[in-house]
C-alpha positions in Angstrom: 23.7 -25.2 31.5 25.8 -27.7 33.4 27.0 -30.8 31.6 28.5 -32.5 34.6 27.1 -36.0 35.3 24.2 -36.2 37.6 23.9 -38.6 40.5 21.8 -40.9 38.2 24.4 -41.1 35.5 24.7 -39.7 32.1 21.1 -40.1 30.9 19.8 -37.0 32.6 22.3 -34.5 31.1 21.8 -36.1 27.7 18.1 -35.5 28.1 18.8 -31.9 29.0 21.1 -31.4 25.9 18.6 -33.0 23.5 15.1 -32.3 25.1 11.9 -33.9 23.9 9.2 -31.4 23.1 6.5 -33.7 24.3 7.8 -33.1 27.9 6.2 -29.7 27.7 2.6 -29.6 28.9 0.1 -29.2 26.1 2.5 -30.0 23.2 0.9 -33.4 22.7 -2.6 -31.8 22.3 -1.1 -29.1 19.9 0.4 -31.9 17.8 -2.9 -33.8 17.7 -4.6 -30.6 16.4 -1.8 -30.3 13.8 -2.5 -33.8 12.6 -6.1 -32.9 11.7 -5.2 -29.6 10.2 -2.7 -31.2 7.8 -4.8 -34.3 7.1 -7.4 -32.1 5.4 -5.0 -29.5 4.1 -2.8 -31.8 2.0 -5.9 -33.6 0.6 -7.7 -30.4 -0.5 -5.4 -28.0 -2.5 -4.0 -30.7 -4.8 -7.4 -32.1 -5.5 -8.7 -28.6 -6.3 -5.9 -28.1 -8.9 -6.6 -31.4 -10.5 -10.4 -30.6 -10.4 -9.9 -27.3 -12.2 -7.5 -28.8 -14.7 -10.1 -31.6 -15.6 -13.2 -29.4 -16.0 -11.4 -26.6 -17.8 -8.6 -28.4 -19.6 -6.4 -25.4 -18.9 -2.9 -25.6 -17.4 -3.1 -21.8 -16.7 -6.4 -22.1 -14.8 -5.0 -24.9 -12.7 -1.8 -23.0 -12.0 -3.9 -20.1 -10.7 -5.1 -22.3 -7.9 -1.6 -22.0 -6.5 -1.7 -18.2 -7.2 -4.8 -17.9 -5.1 -3.0 -19.9 -2.4 -0.3 -17.3 -2.3 -2.1 -14.0 -2.6 -3.2 -13.8 1.0 0.4 -13.0 1.9 -0.7 -9.4 1.4 -3.0 -9.8 4.5 -0.3 -11.4 6.7 0.8 -8.2 8.5 -2.7 -7.5 9.6 -3.2 -11.2 10.6 0.0 -11.1 12.6 -1.2 -7.9 14.4 -4.4 -9.7 15.4 -2.4 -12.7 16.7 -0.3 -10.3 18.9 -3.4 -8.5 20.2 -5.8 -11.3 21.3 -5.8 -14.7 22.9 -4.0 -16.9 20.5 -5.9 -20.0 21.6 -9.3 -18.4 21.0 -8.0 -17.2 17.6 -7.0 -20.7 16.6 -10.3 -22.2 17.6 -12.3 -19.5 15.8 -10.2 -19.8 12.7 -10.7 -23.5 12.4 -14.5 -23.2 12.8 -14.5 -20.5 10.1 -12.3 -22.7 7.8 -14.7 -25.6 8.1 -17.6 -23.4 7.0 -15.7 -21.7 4.2 -14.5 -25.1 2.7 -18.1 -26.4 2.9 -19.2 -23.7 0.4 -17.3 -25.6 -2.3 -20.2 -28.1 -2.2 -22.0 -25.5 -4.4 -19.4 -26.0 -7.2 -20.8 -28.0 -10.1 -18.7 -26.9 -13.1 -16.6 -24.3 -14.9 -19.2 -21.6 -14.2 -18.2 -21.8 -10.5 -14.5 -21.4 -11.1 -14.6 -18.0 -9.4 -16.0 -19.6 -6.2 -13.1 -22.0 -6.1 -10.6 -19.2 -6.3 -12.4 -17.2 -3.6 -12.5 -20.3 -1.2 -8.8 -21.1 -1.8 -7.9 -17.5 -1.1 -9.8 -17.5 2.2 -8.6 -21.0 3.0 -5.0 -19.8 2.5 -5.6 -16.7 4.6 -6.7 -19.1 7.4 -3.4 -20.8 7.1 -1.6 -17.5 7.9 -3.8 -17.1 11.0 -2.8 -20.6 12.2 0.9 -19.9 11.5 0.9 -16.5 13.4 -1.1 -17.7 16.4 0.7 -21.1 16.7 4.2 -19.5 16.6 3.5 -17.6 19.7 1.9 -20.6 21.4 4.9 -22.8 20.6 7.4 -20.1 21.8 5.6 -19.8 25.1 5.2 -23.6 25.5 8.8 -24.7 24.8 12.2 -23.7 26.1 14.9 -22.4 23.7 16.6 -25.8 23.6 13.3 -27.5 22.9 12.3 -25.4 19.9 14.2 -27.5 17.3 12.6 -30.7 18.7 9.1 -29.2 18.7 9.4 -27.7 15.2 10.8 -31.0 14.0 7.8 -32.9 15.4 5.3 -30.5 13.7 7.3 -30.6 10.5 7.3 -34.4 10.5 3.5 -34.5 11.0 3.0 -31.9 8.3 5.2 -33.7 5.7 4.4 -37.2 6.8 0.7 -36.5 6.2 1.6 -35.4 2.7 2.4 -39.1 2.2 -1.1 -40.2 3.0 -3.4 -37.3 2.6 -3.1 -36.9 -1.2 -3.7 -40.6 -1.6 -6.8 -40.3 0.6 -7.9 -37.3 -1.3 -7.2 -38.9 -4.7 -9.1 -42.0 -3.7 -12.1 -40.0 -2.5 -12.0 -37.9 -5.7 -11.9 -40.8 -8.0 -14.5 -42.9 -6.2 -17.0 -40.2 -4.9 -16.0 -36.9 -6.5 -14.6 -33.6 -5.3 -17.3 -33.0 -2.8 -16.2 -36.0 -0.7 -12.8 -34.3 -0.3 -14.5 -31.1 0.6 -16.4 -32.9 3.4 -13.3 -34.6 4.7 -11.4 -31.3 4.9 -14.2 -29.5 6.7 -14.5 -32.3 9.2 -10.8 -32.1 9.9 -11.0 -28.4 10.6 -14.0 -28.9 12.9 -12.2 -31.7 14.9 -9.1 -29.5 15.2 -11.2 -26.7 16.7 -12.5 -29.1 19.4 -9.0 -30.4 20.2 -7.6 -26.9 20.6 -10.4 -25.8 23.1 -8.6 -27.9 25.8 -5.1 -26.5 25.0 -3.5 -25.7 28.4 -2.1 -22.2 27.6 -2.9 -18.8 28.9 -6.1 -17.4 27.4 -5.1 -13.8 27.8 -3.7 -11.7 24.9 0.1 -11.3 24.8 1.4 -8.5 26.9 2.1 -5.4 24.9 5.6 -4.0 25.4 5.6 -1.1 22.9 3.4 1.9 22.3 3.9 3.2 18.8 1.7 4.3 15.9 -0.5 1.7 14.1 1.7 1.6 11.0 4.9 1.1 13.0 3.3 -1.7 14.9 1.9 -3.3 11.7 5.4 -3.5 10.2 7.2 -4.4 13.4 7.6 -8.0 12.3 9.4 -7.0 9.1 11.4 -4.5 11.2 12.5 -7.3 13.5 13.5 -9.6 10.7 15.6 -6.8 9.2 17.2 -5.7 12.5 18.5 -9.1 13.7 21.3 -9.9 11.4 21.2 -13.7 11.3 17.4 -13.5 10.7 17.9 -11.0 7.9 20.4 -13.2 6.2 18.4 -16.4 6.5 15.2 -14.7 5.4 16.7 -13.3 2.3 18.3 -16.7 1.5 15.1 -18.7 1.8 13.1 -16.0 0.1 15.4 -16.3 -3.0 15.2 -20.1 -3.0 11.6 -20.6 -2.2 10.6 -17.7 -4.4 12.2 -19.5 -7.4 10.2 -22.7 -6.6 7.1 -20.7 -7.6 8.1 -21.8 -11.1 7.7 -25.4 -10.1 4.0 -24.8 -9.3 3.3 -23.8 -12.8 5.4 -26.3 -14.7 4.1 -29.4 -13.0 1.4 -30.2 -15.5 3.5 -29.5 -18.6 6.2 -31.7 -17.1 3.7 -34.5 -16.6 2.5 -34.1 -20.1 6.1 -34.4 -21.4 6.4 -37.6 -19.3 3.2 -39.0 -20.9 1.6 -39.0 -17.5 -2.0 -38.1 -16.5 -2.6 -34.9 -14.5 -3.8 -37.1 -11.6 -0.3 -38.5 -11.3 0.4 -35.5 -9.0 -1.7 -37.4 -6.5 1.1 -39.9 -6.0 4.1 -37.8 -6.9 3.4 -35.5 -4.0 3.2 -38.4 -1.5 6.6 -39.5 -2.8 7.9 -36.0 -1.8 6.2 -36.8 1.6 8.4 -39.9 1.9 11.5 -37.7 1.7 10.0 -35.0 3.9 9.1 -37.6 6.5 12.7 -38.6 6.8 13.9 -35.0 6.7 11.4 -34.0 9.4 12.5 -36.8 11.7 16.2 -35.8 11.3 15.7 -32.0 11.2 16.0 -31.4 15.0 19.2 -33.4 15.1 20.7 -31.6 12.1 19.6 -28.2 13.3 21.2 -28.9 16.7 24.5 -30.2 15.3 24.9 -27.9 12.3 23.2 -24.8 13.5 20.1 -23.2 12.1 21.7 -21.5 9.1 23.9 -24.3 7.9 21.1 -26.8 8.4 18.8 -24.6 6.2 21.6 -24.4 3.6 21.9 -28.2 3.6 18.2 -28.6 3.1 18.3 -26.1 0.1 21.1 -28.1 -1.5 18.9 -31.2 -1.3 16.0 -29.3 -2.8 18.2 -28.2 -5.8 19.5 -31.7 -6.3 16.0 -33.2 -6.4 14.8 -30.5 -8.8 17.6 -31.3 -11.2 15.9 -34.7 -12.0 12.6 -33.1 -13.1 13.4 -31.8 -16.6 14.9 -35.1 -17.8 11.5 -36.4 -19.2 11.5 -39.6 -17.1 8.7 -40.3 -14.6 10.9 -42.6 -12.4 13.7 -40.0 -12.2 11.1 -37.3 -11.4 9.8 -39.5 -8.6 13.3 -39.9 -7.2 13.7 -36.1 -7.5 10.6 -35.5 -5.5 11.9 -37.7 -2.7 15.2 -35.9 -2.6 13.6 -32.4 -2.7 11.1 -33.5 0.0 14.0 -34.5 2.3 15.5 -31.0 2.1 12.4 -28.9 2.6 11.6 -29.6 6.3 15.2 -29.2 7.3 15.2 -25.8 5.8 11.9 -24.8 7.4 12.8 -26.2 10.8 16.1 -24.3 10.8 14.5 -21.0 9.9 11.5 -21.4 12.2 13.7 -22.3 15.2 16.0 -19.3 14.6 13.0 -17.0 14.1 11.2 -18.1 17.3 14.3 -18.1 19.4 15.4 -14.6 18.4 11.9 -13.1 18.7 10.2 -11.9 21.9 6.7 -13.0 22.7 5.0 -9.7 21.9 6.3 -9.9 18.3 5.8 -13.6 17.6 2.6 -13.2 15.6 3.9 -10.3 13.5 7.3 -11.8 12.9 5.8 -15.1 11.9 3.4 -13.3 9.5 6.3 -11.2 8.1 8.3 -14.3 7.6 5.5 -15.9 5.7 5.1 -12.8 3.5 8.8 -12.7 2.9 8.9 -16.4 1.8 5.5 -16.8 0.2 4.9 -13.5 -1.7 8.0 -14.0 -3.9 6.8 -17.5 -4.7 3.4 -16.2 -5.6 4.8 -13.4 -7.8 7.1 -15.9 -9.6 4.1 -18.3 -10.0 2.1 -15.5 -11.7 5.1 -14.6 -14.0 5.8 -18.3 -14.6 2.2 -18.9 -15.7 2.7 -16.2 -18.4 6.2 -17.6 -19.3 4.7 -21.0 -20.1 3.4 -19.6 -23.3 6.9 -18.6 -24.6 9.4 -20.6 -22.6 10.2 -24.3 -22.4 9.3 -25.7 -19.0 12.8 -27.3 -18.7 14.4 -23.9 -18.8 12.2 -22.7 -16.0 13.3 -25.7 -13.9 17.0 -24.9 -14.4 16.4 -21.3 -13.4 14.8 -22.6 -10.2 17.8 -24.9 -9.5 20.3 -22.0 -9.9 18.3 -19.7 -7.6 17.9 -22.4 -4.9 21.7 -23.0 -4.9 22.3 -19.2 -4.5 19.9 -19.3 -1.6 21.8 -22.2 0.0 25.1 -20.2 -0.2 23.5 -17.3 1.5 21.9 -19.4 4.2 25.3 -20.9 5.1 26.4 -17.4 6.2 23.4 -17.0 8.6 24.4 -18.3 11.9 24.3 -17.3 15.6 26.8 -17.8 18.3 24.8 -16.5 21.3 21.3 -17.0 22.7 19.6 -13.6 23.1 17.9 -12.3 26.2 14.1 -12.6 26.2 13.8 -8.8 25.4 16.7 -8.7 22.8 15.6 -7.3 19.5 12.5 -5.5 20.8 11.8 -2.4 18.8 13.0 0.7 20.6 15.5 -0.9 22.9 18.5 -0.3 20.7 19.3 -3.9 20.0 20.5 -4.7 16.5 21.3 -8.3 16.7 24.9 -7.7 15.5 26.3 -9.5 18.5 24.7 -12.7 17.3 25.9 -12.4 13.8 
């Protein structure tokens, strides 16, 4: 791309070097839909964990809400296949309609006897998130140029994490004033509005063009194959899987940590918004950091921030824990935007759904397994030890992420299964 001054001065080449994702047709509508998705999302799952904790009195029962959130990772390859075989816009619309109806079923919950229904709904609700991720990845890749991806992912990450600042507060207020069913109604309404917004998304309505003809099993695992074949993607996936996997311990120690700080379980309703403060700043800066540092190094920087924030949690001080949540929140979107941008940029359209799904499995399944193990370890290990184990693993992940970098932009078909590309040239 030429960097010579244009006839209108330096403003134009600067805009080309640092493009704005909203210049792409349809990105504004996609962002609006993302607002409604995340408004209900952040309000619901935290409320459900507190709800379970309060009507069972069990830390383990509450922790298994997060386990139910992670288990749909086993379905992600099948979901990714669907996203690569049908209209992604239609899939997003249908998924949001289904999520609205599924969430509404929690209106039937009235006490501990319905605990099973909560877990089933959270499982299906989480599976719907994988559908959104797989379909949306392909839509974003088709909507934005390579040099717009960091900007677009930064915007969506800012919306996601910014709403973590207000959604839990809204959810907590509704929960305290009107009960859990009010939060359920809010979430269902958000999914319904999102479906309506997405109907008008100006993207092609046809299924992605199939470029390979292989057996079903080979196509099913093609996303994992791609992540493993392209060297920078392999390195960054392993790095973040190690780091985010370890944070599964944080999901199960949050309530014991609050007890040690003499804080009520409902305090999670304002601690997570504090994480959103940091995440909002991190999301805003993520595109700039990814552009300047490169995807791998930006992800490594974000993981270091996550580790530093986590170090403040086992000190038994609620104010220090609050500061830690802000610092950790700052790092998370930078890591996610770095990884998402590299993955989308180095993946052809026909594999976007499966590679997004494979990435979600690679990052979320370890976290779920660690959450399950951590729930058992709570009975025999001090929660502070689990936090320090998390910090060490996140720092290891940061070191690995720093080694995942690219020096070239691949051709659109580079990395396709069967074409002999290995991604080594970009390592």
